[in-house]
N, C-alpha and C positions, 0 to 999 in steps of 0.2 A: 111426919108423913111417912107411912110405911112404903116399902119398895113394892110397887104394884106388879112389876115383872117377876119378882121372887115369889109373890103369892100366886101368880098365875102358873108359874112353873111347878110350884109345890102341888097345885091342883091337877097337874098332868096335862094342862092345856098347851097346845102348840103356840109358840110366840114368833112373830115375824119382826125381824130386826132390820133397821135402816143403817146405812154406813156413810159416814161423812169424810171424804177425802179433800173436799174444797174448804179452804180456810175462810169461810164467810158466814157471819151471823145471819144474813138474809137467806142464804142457801139453807142453813140449818132450820130457820123459821119455816120456810116452805116445806122442807122434808117433814118437820114435826107435825104438820097438818094433814099428812097423807095416810094416816091410819096405822102406822107402825106401832107395835107394842113398846119398842125401845129403839133408841138411835145411838149408834156408837161413833165417837170421834176417833179416827184412826191416826194415832201419833207415830205409828211405825212406818207405814208405807204411804200414807196420805201426805199432803203438803201442809199439815197442821203443826203448830207448835203450842206451847202452853197457853199463851195469850189468846190465840184463836180458839183453843178448846174452851176457855172461859167464855168468850164471846158467843160461841155456839150454844153453850149451856144457858146463858142468859136469854138468848133468843128463843129457846125451847121451853122456858119456864112456864109460859101460859098454856101449854098444851100437854095433854095426858100421855106423855111418853117418858120412859125411864132413861136417863142419860147414863151411858157407859163409855169407857175408854179402852182402846187397845193401846197399851203402853209400848214404847220402843223395845224394852228389854226387861228382864227379871231383875230389876234394880230398885232397892227400897226407896231411894230419894224420889224418883219420878212417880212411883206407885203412890207414895204418901201424898205428894203434891196433887196428883190427879184426883184422889179421894177428897182431899181438903178443898179442891176446886168445885166439888159437887157431884162427882161420879158416884153412882150407886152400884157399880160393878167394874171389875178390872178383868180384861181379857189379856193374857200374857203369852207372848210367843215362845216357842221352843222350850217347853218344859218337858224334860226327857226322863226324869227319875224321881224317886221319893224325896231326895234331899232338895232338889230344885222346887218341888211342889211345897215342901215345908217352908222354904225360904219365901215363896210367893205368899202363902197363907200368913206367915209371920209379919210380912210387910203390910198386909191388908188389914190386920186385926189388932185392936188395942190389947194391952196387958189385962189380965194375965195370960190370955190365949196367945197373943202375938206380941210384936215389938213396935207397932205403929206409934209414931210420936204424936203427941197431942197438939193440935193447932188447926181445927177445921174451919178455916177462915170464911169460906162460903157454905160449906156443907152444914155448918151449925144452924143456918137459916132453915134447913129442912127438918130439923129435929122437933119432935113434939115438945112444946114448951121449953125449947132450947136444951132438951135432953139428948142431943145427938150422940154424945159419947156413950150413953146408956143403951141406945138401940143399935148403934152402928154394927157391932159384931154379929147381931142377929139379922141385919138387913142387907149388908154389903155382899154382893156376889163375887166369889173368887173363882176365876175360870181360866185354868191353864190350857194352852193350845197343844194339841198332839199333832206333830208334823214330821216325825222321824220314826225309823224302825225301833230305835231305842225307846222312844215314848210308847210305841205300840206294845213292845215287849214288857214294859214296866207299868202297864195301865192299871192293874189291880193295886199295886203299891201306891201309885199316884192318887187313885180314888180313895184309898184308905186313910189319907192324910186328913186329920181334923181341920175343918174350915173350908175344904175344897167343896165347891157347890156343884160343879159339873165340868164338862170338857167342851172345847171348841176345836173342830178339825179344820186345818188349813190344807185344802186339797192340792194346791200348787206346790207348796214346800214338801208335802208328803210325797207327791210324785217325783220331785227332784231327788229326794233322799233315797228313793227306790230305783233311780235310773230312768225315770220316765219324764216326759215333757211336763212343764208346769202349766196346768190348766184347771179350770173349774168343771163342774158337771161331768165327772169322770164316769166312764162306762167299763173300764177294765175289770174283768172278773177278780183279779188280785185285789184291787182297791175296794170293790164292793164287798168282798169277803172280809177285808179289814174293817170296813164299816160295821158289818154284822158282829164281828168280834168285840169292837169297842162298845157297841150298843148293848150287847149281852153283859159286858162288865159293868156298864152304867146301871143297868137294871138290877144286877146283883147287889150293887152298893147303894142303890136308892138315889142315884144322881142323874142329872139330865145330860143329854148329848146335843151339841150344837154343830152346825156346818155352814160354811160359806158357799153360796150357790151363784151361778151366773144368770139363771132364768127362773121365772116364777113357776113354770111347769116342773122343772127339776126340783125346786124347793118343796112343792106340794107332794111330789113323789117321795122325797126324803122324809117328809112328815109321816107319810104312810108307812115308811120303813121303820119308824120309831124315833126319829129326831124330834126334839121339842123346842129347838131354838134355831131358826133358819134365817140367814141373811141373804138378800138378793142384790148382787152386784154392789155398786156404790153410787153416790150422787152424780159423780162425773160420768160414769158409765151409763147410767140411766138417761141422763140428759143427752149424751151423744147418740144413744140408740134411738131416742124419740126424735131427735133432730134429723138423723139420717132417714128414718122412716117417713117423716114429713116431707123432706126434700124429694125423696124417691117417689112418693105418692103424687106429689105435685107435678113432677116431670112426666110421669107416666100418664096422668090424667090430661095434661096439657098437650101431649103429643109432640110432633116434630119441632114445633116452634120453641119448646123449652128443652129440647134434647141437647 
């Protein structure tokens, strides 16, 4: 089964990504039916672990979304296990230079390109006629996160590493690294200028750029700016937002008796 997300990105199409912080197969199943192109299990800042990642993947199998994982760190053990568990792409935090990008690509790809160990216990089920190992290097997405000034400064070297598919920007950590408050949907001219620089580098290297967003309106605006992989909040945030809006609307419509 080819990676549909990879094919869509290669065609220059904008892709909308869901984000799973909740460790629940049922929550993942609901999210997978909402029209996302891909859904990412967040093992870094969500309350997910490896077992719940697998449960989420199992729950999403019947739906046409590409399963991804944000791993906790640039460490080959967890990267390999996430891929073996069925991820078609790895988003990796805090990749700051060429050496760290090379380490990430090496952990994601089988020899001779990389050093990924063989043992795709669930992922093998997705290979065409069990040829997973033959197609994996061509299908797995390797996505370093750019979140620091060092990463920004080294963007051309990072994108030049063989096997790197594109980048994913973490606006909150990027803000922190530059002495700003951690938030999404940034409007500072400094940050928007950085986005333009990173987008230009991605275009030069033929790679895609991704961004985590807080709202649909901002995500759509960023697609217009040139981003081709956009995430909107996460499952817990979307649920809380919808719940607050429902409660507020009910109290407003009911008047004083519900105030």
